[in-house]
C-alpha positions as a Markdown table, in Angstrom:
| # | Residue | x | y | z |
|---|---|---|---|---|
| 1 | Met | -67.3 | -12.0 | -16.9 |
| 2 | Ala | -64.4 | -10.4 | -18.8 |
| 3 | Gln | -63.8 | -6.9 | -17.7 |
| 4 | Lys | -64.6 | -4.0 | -20.1 |
| 5 | Pro | -63.5 | -0.4 | -20.0 |
| 6 | Gly | -65.5 | 1.5 | -17.5 |
| 7 | Ser | -67.4 | -1.6 | -16.2 |
| 8 | Lys | -67.4 | -3.2 | -12.8 |
| 9 | Thr | -67.3 | -6.7 | -14.1 |
| 10 | Lys | -64.8 | -8.9 | -12.4 |
| 11 | Leu | -61.6 | -9.7 | -14.2 |
| 12 | Leu | -61.1 | -13.4 | -14.1 |
| 13 | Gly | -57.9 | -15.2 | -13.5 |
| 14 | Pro | -56.6 | -18.2 | -15.5 |
| 15 | Ala | -58.9 | -21.2 | -15.8 |
| 16 | Leu | -58.2 | -23.9 | -13.3 |
| 17 | Thr | -57.3 | -27.2 | -14.9 |
| 18 | Arg | -57.5 | -30.7 | -13.4 |
| 19 | Asp | -53.8 | -30.4 | -12.6 |
| 20 | Phe | -54.6 | -27.8 | -10.0 |
| 21 | Phe | -56.6 | -30.4 | -8.1 |
| 22 | Asp | -53.9 | -33.1 | -8.4 |
| 23 | Arg | -52.2 | -32.1 | -5.2 |
| 24 | Ser | -52.8 | -32.4 | -1.5 |
| 25 | Val | -56.3 | -31.4 | -0.4 |
| 26 | His | -54.6 | -29.2 | 2.2 |
| 27 | Glu | -52.9 | -27.2 | -0.5 |
| 28 | Val | -55.9 | -26.9 | -2.7 |
| 29 | Ala | -58.4 | -25.9 | -0.1 |
| 30 | Pro | -56.9 | -22.6 | 1.0 |
| 31 | Glu | -55.9 | -21.7 | -2.6 |
| 32 | Leu | -59.6 | -21.9 | -3.6 |
| 33 | Val | -60.5 | -19.0 | -1.3 |
| 34 | Gly | -60.7 | -16.0 | -3.6 |
| 35 | Ala | -61.0 | -18.1 | -6.7 |
| 36 | Thr | -64.1 | -17.8 | -9.0 |
| 37 | Met | -66.7 | -20.5 | -9.3 |
| 38 | Leu | -69.2 | -20.4 | -12.1 |
| 39 | Phe | -71.9 | -22.8 | -13.0 |
| 40 | Gly | -73.9 | -22.2 | -16.2 |
| 41 | Gly | -72.6 | -18.6 | -16.1 |
| 42 | Ala | -73.8 | -17.9 | -12.6 |
| 43 | Gly | -71.6 | -17.7 | -9.5 |
| 44 | Gly | -68.9 | -15.6 | -7.9 |
| 45 | Thr | -66.0 | -15.6 | -5.5 |
| 46 | Ile | -65.4 | -18.6 | -3.3 |
| 47 | Val | -65.3 | -17.3 | 0.3 |
| 48 | Glu | -65.5 | -20.4 | 2.4 |
| 49 | Val | -64.3 | -24.0 | 2.0 |
| 50 | Glu | -63.5 | -27.1 | 4.0 |
| 51 | Ala | -60.9 | -29.8 | 3.4 |
| 52 | Tyr | -61.8 | -33.5 | 3.8 |
| 53 | His | -58.9 | -36.1 | 3.6 |
| 54 | His | -59.4 | -39.8 | 3.3 |
| 55 | Thr | -57.8 | -40.3 | 6.7 |
| 56 | Asp | -60.3 | -38.0 | 8.3 |
| 57 | Pro | -63.2 | -39.7 | 10.1 |
| 58 | Ala | -65.5 | -36.9 | 9.0 |
| 59 | Ser | -64.9 | -37.7 | 5.3 |
| 60 | His | -67.4 | -39.7 | 3.3 |
| 61 | Ser | -64.6 | -41.9 | 2.0 |
| 62 | Tyr | -63.2 | -42.8 | 5.4 |
| 63 | Val | -64.7 | -46.3 | 5.8 |
| 64 | Arg | -64.9 | -47.6 | 2.2 |
| 65 | Arg | -66.0 | -46.9 | -1.3 |
| 66 | Thr | -69.8 | -46.9 | -1.9 |
| 67 | Pro | -72.0 | -46.0 | -4.8 |
| 68 | Arg | -72.6 | -42.7 | -3.1 |
| 69 | Asn | -69.0 | -41.6 | -2.6 |
| 70 | Gly | -67.5 | -43.4 | -5.7 |
| 71 | Val | -66.5 | -40.2 | -7.5 |
| 72 | Met | -64.2 | -39.3 | -4.5 |
| 73 | Phe | -62.0 | -42.3 | -5.4 |
| 74 | Gly | -61.7 | -41.3 | -9.0 |
| 75 | Pro | -59.2 | -38.8 | -10.6 |
| 76 | Pro | -58.9 | -35.2 | -9.4 |
| 77 | Gly | -60.7 | -32.3 | -10.9 |
| 78 | Phe | -64.3 | -33.7 | -10.8 |
| 79 | Ala | -67.4 | -32.7 | -8.9 |
| 80 | Tyr | -68.5 | -34.9 | -6.0 |
| 81 | Val | -72.2 | -34.0 | -5.4 |
| 82 | Tyr | -74.1 | -35.6 | -2.5 |
| 83 | Arg | -77.4 | -34.9 | -0.8 |
| 84 | Ser | -77.1 | -33.8 | 2.9 |
| 85 | Tyr | -79.7 | -35.1 | 5.3 |
| 86 | Gly | -81.8 | -36.1 | 2.3 |
| 87 | Ile | -82.6 | -32.5 | 1.6 |
| 88 | His | -79.8 | -30.3 | 0.3 |
| 89 | Trp | -77.2 | -30.9 | -2.5 |
| 90 | Cys | -73.6 | -30.1 | -1.7 |
| 91 | Val | -70.7 | -29.8 | -4.1 |
| 92 | Asn | -67.1 | -30.9 | -3.5 |
| 93 | Phe | -64.0 | -30.7 | -5.7 |
| 94 | Val | -62.1 | -34.0 | -5.8 |
| 95 | Cys | -58.4 | -33.7 | -5.1 |
| 96 | Glu | -55.2 | -35.7 | -5.0 |
| 97 | Ala | -54.3 | -38.8 | -7.1 |
| 98 | Glu | -56.9 | -41.3 | -8.1 |
| 99 | Gly | -57.8 | -43.6 | -5.2 |
| 100 | Ser | -56.9 | -41.0 | -2.5 |
| 101 | Ala | -60.6 | -40.1 | -2.1 |
| 102 | Ser | -60.0 | -36.5 | -0.8 |
| 103 | Ala | -62.1 | -33.5 | -1.6 |
| 104 | Val | -62.9 | -29.8 | -0.8 |
| 105 | Leu | -66.4 | -28.9 | 0.2 |
| 106 | Val | -67.4 | -25.4 | -1.2 |
| 107 | Arg | -69.4 | -23.9 | 1.7 |
| 108 | Ala | -70.1 | -20.4 | 0.4 |
| 109 | Ile | -69.6 | -18.0 | -2.5 |
| 110 | Gln | -70.1 | -14.2 | -2.9 |
| 111 | Pro | -72.7 | -13.9 | -5.7 |
| 112 | Glu | -71.4 | -11.8 | -8.6 |
| 113 | Ala | -72.7 | -13.2 | -11.9 |
| 114 | Gly | -76.2 | -14.4 | -12.8 |
| 115 | Ile | -77.7 | -13.0 | -9.7 |
| 116 | Pro | -81.3 | -12.7 | -11.0 |
| 117 | Ala | -81.3 | -16.4 | -12.0 |
| 118 | Met | -80.0 | -17.4 | -8.6 |
| 119 | Gln | -82.6 | -15.2 | -6.9 |
| 120 | Leu | -85.3 | -16.9 | -8.9 |
| 121 | Arg | -84.0 | -20.4 | -8.0 |
| 122 | Arg | -83.8 | -19.6 | -4.3 |
| 123 | Gly | -87.1 | -17.5 | -4.3 |
| 124 | Leu | -85.5 | -14.7 | -2.4 |
| 125 | Gln | -83.9 | -11.3 | -3.1 |
| 126 | Asp | -81.3 | -11.0 | -0.3 |
| 127 | Val | -78.0 | -11.4 | -2.2 |
| 128 | Arg | -76.0 | -12.0 | 1.0 |
| 129 | Ser | -78.1 | -15.1 | 1.8 |
| 130 | Leu | -78.2 | -16.6 | -1.7 |
| 131 | Cys | -75.1 | -18.7 | -1.4 |
| 132 | Ser | -74.1 | -18.6 | 2.3 |
| 133 | Gly | -74.1 | -22.3 | 2.8 |
| 134 | Pro | -73.3 | -25.4 | 0.8 |
| 135 | Gly | -76.9 | -26.3 | 0.2 |
| 136 | Lys | -77.9 | -22.8 | -0.5 |
| 137 | Leu | -75.2 | -22.3 | -3.2 |
| 138 | Cys | -76.1 | -25.5 | -5.0 |
| 139 | Ala | -79.8 | -24.5 | -5.0 |
| 140 | Ala | -78.9 | -21.1 | -6.3 |
| 141 | Leu | -76.6 | -22.4 | -9.0 |
| 142 | Gly | -78.8 | -25.3 | -10.0 |
| 143 | Ile | -76.3 | -28.0 | -9.0 |
| 144 | Thr | -77.9 | -31.4 | -8.3 |
| 145 | Gly | -77.0 | -35.1 | -8.1 |
| 146 | Ala | -77.1 | -35.2 | -11.9 |
| 147 | His | -73.8 | -33.3 | -11.9 |
| 148 | Asp | -72.0 | -35.8 | -9.7 |
| 149 | Gly | -68.9 | -36.8 | -11.5 |
| 150 | Ala | -68.9 | -33.8 | -13.9 |
| 151 | Pro | -65.5 | -32.4 | -14.9 |
| 152 | Leu | -64.7 | -29.1 | -13.3 |
| 153 | Asp | -62.8 | -27.8 | -16.4 |
| 154 | Arg | -65.8 | -28.1 | -18.7 |
| 155 | Lys | -69.2 | -26.5 | -18.9 |
| 156 | Pro | -71.4 | -26.0 | -17.0 |
| 157 | Phe | -68.6 | -25.6 | -14.5 |
| 158 | Ala | -65.9 | -22.9 | -15.0 |
| 159 | Leu | -63.3 | -22.2 | -12.3 |
| 160 | His | -60.8 | -19.4 | -12.4 |
| 161 | Ala | -57.8 | -18.8 | -10.2 |
| 162 | Arg | -57.7 | -15.8 | -7.8 |
| 163 | Gln | -55.8 | -12.8 | -9.0 |
| 164 | Ala | -54.0 | -12.2 | -5.7 |
| 165 | Glu | -53.4 | -14.1 | -2.5 |
| 166 | Pro | -56.1 | -12.8 | 0.0 |
| 167 | Gln | -56.0 | -12.6 | 3.8 |
| 168 | Met | -57.8 | -15.6 | 5.2 |
| 169 | Val | -59.2 | -16.9 | 8.5 |
| 170 | Ile | -59.1 | -20.5 | 9.5 |
| 171 | Gly | -61.1 | -22.6 | 11.9 |
| 172 | Val | -62.6 | -25.9 | 12.7 |
| 173 | Arg | -65.2 | -27.4 | 10.4 |
| 174 | Ile | -68.9 | -27.1 | 11.2 |
| 175 | Gly | -71.9 | -29.4 | 10.9 |
| 176 | Ile | -69.9 | -32.6 | 11.7 |
| 177 | Thr | -69.5 | -34.8 | 14.7 |
| 178 | Lys | -66.1 | -36.4 | 14.0 |
| 179 | Gly | -62.8 | -34.8 | 13.4 |
| 180 | Val | -64.3 | -31.6 | 14.9 |
| 181 | Glu | -60.9 | -30.4 | 16.3 |
| 182 | Leu | -59.2 | -30.2 | 12.8 |
| 183 | Pro | -58.7 | -26.6 | 11.6 |
| 184 | Trp | -59.5 | -27.4 | 8.0 |
| 185 | Arg | -62.1 | -24.6 | 7.3 |
| 186 | Phe | -60.8 | -21.6 | 5.3 |
| 187 | Gly | -62.5 | -18.3 | 4.7 |
| 188 | Leu | -61.9 | -15.0 | 3.0 |
| 189 | Lys | -61.2 | -12.5 | 5.8 |
| 190 | Gly | -63.9 | -9.9 | 6.3 |
| 191 | Ser | -66.5 | -11.6 | 4.0 |
| 192 | Arg | -70.2 | -11.0 | 4.7 |
| 193 | Phe | -71.1 | -14.2 | 2.9 |
| 194 | Phe | -70.0 | -17.0 | 5.2 |
| 195 | Ser | -72.3 | -19.8 | 6.1 |
| 196 | Arg | -71.4 | -19.1 | 9.7 |
| 197 | Ala | -69.1 | -16.6 | 11.2 |
| 198 | Phe | -65.5 | -17.7 | 12.1 |
| 199 | Pro | -64.4 | -17.5 | 15.7 |
| 200 | Lys | -61.3 | -15.4 | 16.3 |
| 201 | Ala | -58.7 | -17.1 | 14.2 |
| 202 | Pro | -55.1 | -16.4 | 13.1 |
| 203 | Asn | -54.5 | -15.0 | 9.6 |
| 204 | Leu | -52.9 | -17.2 | 7.0 |
C-alpha cells in the first residue's frame, strides 16, 4: 500500500511494534483509531475499537485464566481471537505487561486494500458493510481461531501507525451486559463504517 505518484493508494505510517502495545490499554485503544490494520494484505483504517481491562467485569479475563482467554495473560502485541456466541470470530490486540490480561477489541475498519478478496469471503459487494462489526471484519479478512496468539508485528498481520491524530468520538461499549457504563469505545468521527452509530459524544 505504498503511495505512488498520481495514485490514490494510502500512505502508510510506521509499522507498530510490540512496544506500542506494552502500555495501558486506555492509552493504546484511542491511538489505534486511524491506524491501518492489514491481514494477508487486505484491510484498511481502524475506525472503531473498545478497551477491555482486567479489572473490568466485561473482560474475558476478569474471573480467571482459562484455555480460551490464555493469550490475554501473555505478553503484549499478540492477537487474542475468540468465537462470539459460537458463531463469529473476533480479534483483539493484547496490551500491557504480561499477566495484565488487557486487550483492545477491533470493532470496525474502513476497507481500503484487498477489497475484492474481502467481498468474496463475505459474499457481498457493499463495501460499507464488509467490516462494520468485529465478526464481519474477521470474516472479511479471513481471521479465525487458528490465528489466536499470532504476533501482530509479523505476517499475516501488519499494523501501521496513523499519520495524524484524528477527531474521535467516545461512548459506552456495546453488546455487553456488564461494565456497560464505562466510556471505553472509541471511533473515528464522521466514519460511515461503524458497527453501530455513536450517540452524541464529546470530541477527544
